[in-house]
VOGU-3710 file (C-alpha; in Angstrom, 3 decimals, decimal comma):
1> xxxxxxxxxx> -41,510/11,143/166,546  -44,552/9,291/165,287  -44,336/10,687/161,842  -40,653/9,736/161,636  -41,527/6,197/162,709  -44,015/5,915/159,922  -41,408/6,962/157,307  -38,936/4,411/158,521  -41,450/1,628/158,376  -42,428/2,618/154,831
11> xxxxxxxxxx> -38,785/2,521/153,768  -38,317/-0,910/155,268  -41,410/-2,182/153,498  -40,164/-0,860/150,194  -36,804/-2,518/150,724  -38,464/-5,841/151,457  -40,644/-5,569/148,380  -37,701/-4,604/146,162  -35,572/-7,405/147,522  -38,336/-9,883/146,964
21> xxxxxxxxxx> -38,788/-8,651/143,413  -35,095/-8,996/142,643  -35,031/-12,469/144,100  -38,102/-13,434/142,120  -36,581/-11,991/138,930  -33,297/-13,808/139,455  -35,090/-17,028/140,151  -37,285/-16,536/137,084  -34,240/-15,839/134,841  -32,446/-18,845/136,174
31> xxxxxxxxxx> -35,522/-20,884/135,496  -35,768/-19,606/131,971  -32,060/-20,346/131,355  -32,488/-23,790/132,789  -35,590/-24,315/130,732  -33,765/-23,187/127,519  -30,882/-25,555/128,172  -33,131/-28,531/128,652  -33,058/-30,991/125,698  -35,849/-30,625/123,171
41> xxxxxxxxxx> -37,614/-33,604/121,682  -36,374/-35,104/118,379  -38,763/-36,792/115,948  -38,569/-40,524/115,544  -39,834/-40,501/111,959  -38,734/-37,331/110,169  -35,621/-37,372/107,991  -33,911/-35,107/110,517  -34,891/-37,337/113,422  -33,816/-40,549/111,715
51> xxxxxxxxxx> -30,405/-39,009/110,895  -29,981/-37,599/114,428  -30,628/-41,008/115,985  -27,744/-42,394/113,913  -25,406/-39,575/114,971  -26,748/-38,575/118,397  -23,430/-39,157/120,165  -21,706/-36,897/117,644  -24,316/-34,124/117,534  -25,554/-34,048/121,141
61> xxxxxxxxxx> -28,976/-32,854/122,328  -31,283/-30,615/120,345  -31,387/-26,905/121,169  -34,796/-26,424/119,663  -37,676/-28,106/117,939  -37,582/-29,155/114,279  -39,046/-26,402/112,135  -40,003/-26,285/108,462  -40,382/-23,124/106,427  -40,439/-22,490/102,669
71> xxxxxxxxxx> -39,696/-26,131/101,915  -36,672/-26,364/104,232  -36,602/-28,177/107,573  -33,903/-27,744/110,206  -33,075/-28,542/113,792  -30,131/-27,244/115,788  -28,037/-29,462/118,007  -25,154/-28,823/120,344  -22,535/-29,795/117,688  -24,291/-28,869/114,459
81> xxxxxxxxxx> -27,481/-28,473/112,490  -29,408/-30,964/110,421  -31,068/-29,658/107,238  -33,565/-31,440/105,051  -36,029/-30,642/102,336  -39,642/-31,202/103,340  -39,570/-34,379/101,298  -35,950/-35,320/100,928  -32,704/-36,495/102,470  -31,215/-34,904/105,546
91> xxxxxxxxxx> -27,568/-33,897/106,036  -25,574/-32,487/108,946  -23,708/-29,172/108,837  -21,185/-29,326/111,673  -20,166/-26,503/113,974  -16,671/-26,254/112,435  -14,911/-24,123/109,829  -17,226/-25,372/107,083  -20,375/-24,681/109,144  -19,175/-21,250/110,239
101> xxxxxxxxxx> -18,445/-20,263/106,619  -21,819/-21,613/105,541  -23,574/-19,393/108,104  -21,431/-16,349/107,287  -22,246/-16,622/103,579  -26,010/-16,738/104,172  -26,681/-20,406/104,835  -29,386/-22,178/102,887  -30,696/-18,949/101,375  -27,344/-18,312/99,642
111> xxxxxxxxxx> -25,808/-21,758/99,125  -28,781/-24,110/99,190  -29,185/-27,290/101,202  -26,289/-29,645/101,884  -26,330/-32,463/99,328  -23,815/-34,757/101,022  -22,249/-35,340/104,394  -19,064/-33,531/105,290  -15,962/-35,271/103,889  -12,239/-34,991/104,248
121> xxxxxxxxxx> -10,026/-35,084/107,301  -10,385/-33,245/110,596  -8,014/-30,480/109,477  -9,262/-30,398/105,867  -13,035/-30,877/105,876  -15,249/-29,972/102,949  -18,930/-30,196/102,166  -21,116/-30,042/99,094  -24,172/-27,808/98,925  -26,690/-27,262/96,156
131> xxxxxxxxxx> -25,057/-24,107/94,822  -21,500/-24,309/96,158  -18,839/-26,333/97,868  -16,960/-25,169/100,959  -13,386/-26,384/101,447  -11,486/-25,769/104,695  -7,721/-26,096/104,879  -6,178/-25,906/108,328  -5,593/-22,369/109,526  -6,327/-20,832/106,109
141> xxxxxxxxxx> -9,722/-19,349/105,389  -12,116/-21,803/103,750  -12,451/-21,530/99,947  -15,755/-21,471/98,089  -16,434/-23,140/94,735  -19,710/-21,872/93,399  -22,128/-21,587/90,495  -21,189/-23,096/87,138  -17,689/-23,875/88,437  -19,222/-25,914/91,240
151> xxxxxxxxxx> -21,555/-27,838/88,945  -18,571/-28,677/86,737  -16,541/-29,754/89,783  -19,364/-32,084/90,886  -19,748/-33,599/87,441  -16,082/-34,587/87,303  -15,564/-35,347/91,012  -14,866/-39,022/90,259  -13,050/-38,621/86,942  -9,524/-39,997/87,459
161> xxxxxxxxxx> -9,431/-38,614/90,985  -11,446/-35,508/90,205  -10,201/-31,960/90,517  -9,493/-32,142/94,230  -9,322/-29,189/96,636  -9,266/-25,650/95,240  -5,933/-23,887/95,488  -7,612/-20,492/95,765  -10,887/-18,724/95,105  -12,026/-18,092/91,557
171> xxxxxxxxxx> -10,418/-15,113/89,833  -10,101/-13,429/86,451  -6,870/-14,042/84,580  -5,020/-11,440/82,533  -7,374/-12,007/79,604  -10,478/-11,564/81,710  -11,462/-15,250/81,803  -12,851/-16,557/85,082  -10,736/-19,466/86,291  -10,331/-21,469/89,465
181> xxxxxxxxxx> -7,290/-23,627/90,108  -7,438/-26,956/91,880  -4,868/-29,428/93,117  -5,627/-31,703/90,161  -6,544/-29,231/87,436  -8,502/-26,083/86,731  -11,940/-24,947/85,561  -12,318/-22,185/82,979  -15,569/-20,239/82,557  -16,025/-19,547/78,846
191> xxxxxxxxxx> -18,978/-18,448/76,724  -19,885/-22,098/76,202  -19,899/-22,802/79,951  -17,527/-24,092/82,589  -14,793/-26,329/81,106  -12,559/-28,363/83,428  -9,047/-29,583/82,615  -8,241/-32,560/84,805  -5,405/-34,787/85,948  -2,810/-35,849/83,332
201> xxxxxxxxxx> -4,343/-33,632/80,662  -4,062/-30,686/83,058  -0,388/-31,564/83,635  0,250/-31,623/79,882  -1,516/-28,276/79,551  0,676/-26,765/82,291  3,869/-28,201/80,736  3,182/-26,354/77,503  2,593/-23,041/79,267  -1,077/-23,327/80,197
211> xxxxxxxxxx> -3,330/-20,641/78,756  -0,248/-18,533/77,958  1,242/-21,347/75,866  0,399/-22,586/72,366  -2,575/-24,674/73,527  -4,369/-21,686/75,049  -7,792/-22,269/76,609  -9,837/-25,488/76,515  -12,637/-25,442/73,926  -14,694/-28,299/75,363
221> xxxxxxxxxx> -14,583/-30,905/78,094  -12,595/-34,102/77,622  -14,168/-36,931/75,624  -13,670/-40,669/75,926  -12,640/-42,463/72,724  -12,643/-46,095/73,689  -10,091/-46,421/76,478  -8,490/-43,103/75,545  -9,315/-39,499/76,390  -8,987/-36,376/74,274
231> xxxxxxxxxx> -9,526/-32,701/75,034  -9,560/-29,960/72,436  -7,948/-26,580/73,085  -7,839/-23,396/71,031  -4,349/-24,301/69,796  -4,465/-28,092/69,583  -5,605/-31,181/71,426  -4,294/-33,396/74,204  -4,599/-37,178/74,000  -4,294/-39,517/76,966
241> xxxxxxxxxx> -3,992/-43,268/77,339  -2,616/-45,462/80,092  0,295/-46,412/77,853  1,288/-42,991/76,518  0,170/-40,603/79,245  -1,106/-37,189/78,169  0,597/-35,564/75,173  -0,481/-32,563/73,117  -0,627/-32,254/69,337  -0,401/-28,597/68,366
251> xxxxxxxxxx> -0,486/-26,547/65,220  0,981/-27,042/62,655  1,218/-30,801/63,251  -2,465/-31,051/64,167  -3,758/-30,580/60,605  -1,330/-33,165/59,216  -2,217/-35,531/62,071  -5,935/-35,250/61,370  -5,375/-35,599/57,616  -3,735/-38,953/58,343
261> xxxxxxxxxx> -6,673/-40,199/60,402  -5,657/-38,844/63,811  -5,634/-41,298/66,684  -7,652/-43,760/64,614  -5,169/-43,697/61,730  -1,789/-45,302/61,220  -0,029/-42,782/63,463  -2,073/-43,614/66,569  -1,511/-41,545/69,703  1,305/-39,031/70,258
271> xxxxxxxxxx> 4,064/-40,340/72,519  5,995/-37,116/73,140  5,670/-33,395/72,552  6,992/-31,820/69,353  10,657/-30,813/69,429  13,149/-28,947/67,264  15,633/-30,665/64,956  18,075/-29,323/62,392  16,022/-27,813/59,605  12,636/-28,233/61,224
281> xxxxxxxxxx> 10,720/-30,011/63,961  9,383/-33,475/64,714  6,720/-35,219/66,788  6,660/-38,967/67,482  3,520/-41,103/67,558  2,799/-44,764/68,226  2,802/-45,528/64,509  5,417/-43,128/63,184  6,860/-39,625/63,286  5,747/-36,344/61,702
291> xxxxxxxxxx> 8,465/-34,001/60,422  8,024/-30,346/59,472  10,552/-28,617/57,237  11,497/-25,015/57,995  12,304/-24,381/54,343  8,804/-24,814/52,915  6,597/-25,749/55,878  5,781/-29,175/54,441  4,925/-31,940/56,890  5,801/-35,531/56,058
301> xxxxxxxxxx> 5,745/-38,769/58,038  7,821/-41,840/58,610  5,889/-44,960/59,521  6,883/-47,296/62,322  8,847/-50,193/60,917  12,173/-51,057/59,359  12,500/-47,890/57,256  11,952/-45,642/60,265  14,329/-47,756/62,379  17,047/-47,478/59,728
311> xxxxxxxxxx> 16,443/-43,744/59,397  16,883/-43,264/63,130  20,007/-45,471/63,138  21,465/-43,136/60,519  20,806/-40,122/62,739  17,297/-39,167/61,642  16,889/-35,624/60,304  20,247/-34,632/61,784  22,032/-37,557/60,126  23,261/-38,181/56,597
321> xxxxxxxxxx> 19,771/-38,423/55,042  18,335/-35,160/56,367  14,604/-34,472/56,495  11,987/-36,655/54,747  11,247/-35,522/51,199  8,151/-37,674/50,757  5,898/-40,110/52,557  6,401/-43,870/52,368  5,471/-45,411/49,006  4,374/-49,029/48,680
331> xxxxxxxxxx> 5,478/-50,962/45,603  5,117/-54,603/44,703  7,293/-56,598/47,077  8,460/-53,650/49,148  8,349/-49,944/49,827  10,594/-46,903/49,832  10,850/-43,406/51,266  12,788/-40,428/49,942  14,773/-38,012/52,109  16,691/-34,831/51,342
341> xxxxxxxxxx> 19,953/-36,712/50,775  18,946/-40,192/49,727  16,318/-42,908/49,747  15,636/-45,901/51,980  14,327/-48,968/50,144  12,803/-51,968/51,927  12,433/-55,333/50,243  10,559/-58,150/51,922  12,970/-60,688/53,315  16,050/-58,588/52,534
351> xxxxxxxxxx> 15,693/-55,550/54,786  16,346/-51,844/54,253  19,080/-50,347/52,093  20,188/-46,758/51,636  20,435/-45,426/48,086  21,695/-42,145/46,693  19,015/-40,105/44,910  20,462/-40,494/41,392  20,739/-44,271/41,573  17,242/-44,417/43,019
361> xxxxxxxxxx> 15,786/-42,322/40,186  17,270/-44,716/37,632  15,956/-47,717/39,559  12,477/-46,224/40,068  12,063/-45,743/36,315  12,262/-49,543/35,842  12,600/-51,508/39,129  12,640/-54,879/37,374  15,685/-53,928/35,312  18,207/-54,397/38,106
371> xxxxxxxxxx> 16,047/-55,961/40,783  16,126/-54,797/44,404  19,211/-53,248/45,989  21,344/-55,789/47,821  23,618/-53,370/49,724  23,697/-49,759/50,836  25,034/-47,281/48,306  28,610/-46,164/48,872  30,736/-43,512/47,222  34,439/-43,358/46,444
381> xxxxxxxxxx> 36,635/-41,681/43,883  35,137/-43,846/41,125  31,558/-42,725/41,828  28,400/-43,855/43,630  28,287/-47,638/43,815  25,226/-49,837/44,066  24,885/-53,605/44,266  21,604/-54,988/42,888  20,064/-58,412/42,673  20,944/-58,568/38,965
391> xxxxxxxxxx> 23,972/-56,313/38,560  26,537/-54,025/40,085  26,685/-50,421/38,952  28,582/-47,224/39,595  27,230/-43,765/38,854  29,797/-41,178/37,807  29,024/-37,698/36,506  25,483/-38,744/35,668  26,630/-41,802/33,698  25,586/-45,193/35,047
401> xxxxxxxxxx> 28,132/-47,910/34,346  28,067/-51,613/34,961  30,760/-53,119/37,148  31,783/-56,354/35,386  32,962/-59,355/37,349  36,342/-59,118/35,587  38,042/-55,742/35,515  38,089/-53,923/32,183  41,752/-52,951/31,779  44,328/-52,149/29,158
411> xxxxxxxxxx> 44,003/-55,520/27,397  40,304/-54,968/26,740  38,545/-53,542/23,710  35,049/-52,161/24,275  32,994/-52,566/21,086  29,883/-50,453/20,434  28,391/-51,725/17,221  25,467/-52,883/15,117  25,042/-56,293/13,478  28,470/-55,973/11,838
421> xxxxxxxxxx> 29,975/-57,324/15,054  27,665/-60,321/15,414  29,521/-63,518/16,260  33,297/-63,651/15,892  33,243/-60,616/13,644  35,974/-58,886/11,673  35,962/-56,275/14,466  36,530/-58,903/17,199  39,264/-60,594/15,196  40,945/-57,312/14,301
431> xxxxxxxxxx> 40,910/-56,112/17,939  42,476/-59,357/19,113  44,992/-59,180/16,303  45,929/-55,655/17,363  46,712/-56,837/20,890  43,367/-56,604/22,746  42,446/-60,183/23,659  39,610/-59,213/26,047  36,531/-58,221/24,077  33,633/-56,443/25,819
441> xxxxxxxxxx> 30,918/-56,173/23,198  27,759/-54,024/23,046  26,223/-55,129/19,775  22,681/-54,147/18,798  21,590/-55,418/15,366  19,445/-52,926/13,512  20,737/-50,000/15,535  22,760/-46,934/14,657  23,737/-43,538/15,914  20,072/-42,633/15,424
451> xxxxxxxxxx> 18,489/-45,860/14,224  16,699/-47,356/17,257  17,773/-50,491/19,047  15,202/-53,180/19,654  15,442/-53,308/23,499  15,358/-49,532/24,115  13,388/-48,181/21,147  15,917/-45,404/20,639  19,316/-44,975/18,982  22,548/-46,070/20,591
461> xxxxxxxxxx> 23,552/-42,494/21,439  20,288/-41,617/23,106  20,191/-44,981/24,889  23,599/-44,362/26,458  22,697/-40,756/27,296  19,557/-41,948/29,134  21,390/-44,816/30,883  19,326/-47,374/28,993  22,500/-48,926/27,642  25,163/-49,188/30,359
471> xxxxxxxxxx> 28,804/-49,197/29,425  31,257/-51,085/31,624  33,303/-49,306/34,262  37,063/-49,532/33,823  40,043/-48,299/31,834  39,972/-50,232/28,545  42,828/-50,262/26,058  40,568/-49,020/23,268  36,937/-48,157/22,509  35,771/-49,025/18,993
481> xxxxxxxxxx> 32,540/-47,639/17,488  31,062/-49,290/14,404  27,701/-47,736/13,458  26,061/-45,965/10,524  24,892/-48,704/8,200  21,359/-48,746/9,589  21,263/-44,936/9,713  21,956/-45,027/5,970  19,265/-47,665/5,410  16,755/-45,435/7,242
491> xxxxxxxxxx> 17,885/-42,374/5,224  18,952/-40,450/8,327  20,405/-37,050/7,400  24,184/-36,968/7,425  24,251/-33,843/9,595  22,021/-35,444/12,246  24,181/-38,583/12,251  27,349/-36,514/12,641  25,801/-34,573/15,553  24,849/-37,820/17,305
501> xxxxxxxxxx> 28,362/-39,149/16,693  29,832/-36,060/18,325  27,572/-36,572/21,341  28,652/-40,198/21,613  32,346/-39,306/21,452  31,838/-36,750/24,212  30,203/-39,344/26,477  32,930/-41,888/25,769  35,652/-39,388/26,585  33,901/-38,619/29,880
511> xxxxxxxxxx> 33,556/-42,306/30,702  36,985/-43,446/29,548  39,246/-40,391/29,715  42,451/-42,439/29,195  41,261/-44,769/26,431  41,795/-44,075/22,700  38,575/-43,972/20,674  38,372/-45,459/17,181  35,412/-44,817/14,843  34,999/-47,343/12,040
521> xxxxxxxxxx> 33,280/-46,485/8,796  30,547/-48,577/7,157  31,562/-51,941/5,646  30,607/-51,897/1,959  31,289/-53,015/-1,608  32,631/-50,833/-4,401  29,558/-51,077/-6,686  26,785/-48,532/-7,113  24,400/-50,468/-4,842  26,563/-49,512/-1,854
531> xxxxxxxxxx> 27,061/-45,865/-2,764  24,948/-44,763/0,188  26,919/-46,912/2,590  30,184/-45,492/1,258  28,805/-41,964/1,695  27,858/-42,715/5,305  31,380/-44,127/5,817  32,769/-40,789/4,689  30,396/-38,869/6,977  31,298/-40,709/10,184
541> xxxxxxxxxx> 35,052/-40,923/9,550  35,324/-37,247/8,604  33,379/-36,299/11,756  35,668/-38,521/13,843  38,769/-36,806/12,496  37,243/-33,396/13,166  36,616/-34,487/16,755  40,232/-35,562/17,158  39,636/-39,309/17,448  40,943/-42,151/15,298
551> xxxxxxxxxx> 38,988/-43,045/12,167  39,246/-46,150/9,977  37,389/-46,122/6,678  36,265/-49,557/5,504  34,498/-48,337/2,358  34,742/-50,943/-0,464  36,590/-53,498/1,683  34,150/-56,290/0,791  35,207/-55,890/-2,835  38,817/-55,041/-2,113
561> xxxxxxxxxx> 39,393/-58,235/-0,122  36,885/-60,499/-1,923  35,045/-61,167/1,346  32,064/-63,537/0,954  28,671/-62,081/2,034  25,719/-63,825/3,641  23,340/-61,161/2,250  23,478/-57,686/0,770  25,309/-56,176/3,752  26,499/-58,934/6,095
571> xxxxxxxxxx> 29,581/-61,131/5,801  29,763/-64,864/6,168  32,157/-66,281/8,802  34,643/-66,714/5,980  34,135/-63,090/5,001  34,803/-61,952/8,575  37,966/-64,071/8,560  39,081/-62,414/5,306  38,572/-58,884/6,620  39,857/-59,491/10,193
581> xxxxxxxxxx> 43,644/-59,388/9,527  43,352/-56,278/7,374  41,362/-54,529/10,077  43,997/-55,555/12,666  46,665/-53,905/10,533  44,598/-50,729/10,192  43,869/-50,640/13,943  47,543/-51,065/14,842  48,452/-48,300/12,451  45,803/-45,961/13,842
591> xxx> 46,934/-46,582/17,408  50,619/-46,641/16,632  51,047/-50,130/18,045
//
């Protein structure tokens, strides 16, 4: 009995001791928990303490004491942690999506100290750290921008709104280039470093196909040129200004653009992307338009102004003029520009006129000859017409003709002659006597089929062939040629004179297909002194007959009709009056009138 009583007492004692121990342990644990939850002191002077005192309501009490290790100080609070360098600014990392991601990624050891306070809205906070930025976006996982991409993002954070939030984490594109897309652009990691494409320039890059388009990858960051921006890409460059927006200039226009001074030249900034037109492509700029021809790859420009305005009114490259065939050319008092199917000519104070290419070529050889064009060229069944300051002309089958104020019709005789038709000559009088009262005379003293005229420096035939002497447009009743005396005086070979005569007859037939052609011989006496003149008379009249045109020999007429002479070869007015009626008879007979 006694021994059993002792065992029971021992058991009770053990129970009391155990119970007391448990109670003591529970009380001790509760005390420790209470002690851990008690606020810790916060410095009044450290960077962390100063910041906490400004944000104490937001952060709550400290969980622990401020500690510093390896140059980094920190103190934890109920709603976040404050970090600071030993000698530096302090910043809060909140207990939110940004703070959680910061801790998960290794905190200060991995990302460095915070370099700015958390920004953004409650559902889209972000924060900058030394080696990365963390961006949270609602329910989506936060996105990290790190390394060289992050340094580039920071550098351009304020550039026209910066790059904004990342759309996704960095990745390698199909060509193996590291890229990260942002709301307002992208950053590309190339051998030369991280290169951002921002804002309007980024939009222009995307419009052209991004890195898969003709521009390709950026070569360098954007540069400011005055109040404009430019960024160079592998396949071109993009220019931006507040007035034009961002527009790219790509190959092949880029070389031509730079050759013309680029943005600092007459073209200025691009105003729209290049586009296709019939036969090529075009790109407009502030100061003109570049055109590229598909046929030969040439690139030419129109300059802003009246010529370009007229060109566009006429339909531009898809209109009647076609593509430019040359750049604008300045000349005294005006300028011109050639196109595939004509030329536009501008004259100060008069405006712009369209010319056909053939008329323009004649004008360009001697602009002062006709003066500036006064109307656009126009074409009808008669040919290509042009009104000038000094004349009116029509171009037909390569022959330029004057358009006289009075029509040249069936009552008119067109005279092509040397000094034999000076004044009221025997030729004039004979033509009138034969029924052609309207005389249109082209008399060039000293000239011949080959003998040169004074004004042109070449013979009558060559002068007409080269449009230096212009015959009148119309349908005359007769065309009379009186040449050869000066060819004889210059000892021109008979064969060469006959060949020139044949050329002249051919041109006259082309010009006046309905008019009879009469070739006069060389007025002469019957004596030996005029033997050469009589021989030349025979040459030209025989050639005329062989060509099937009318011929009138006047060999020896001075002697035959006792016509007074002013000198060895020319008649006096009385002499012309003597010869005139006889020539009228011969002309009527030749023409059957």
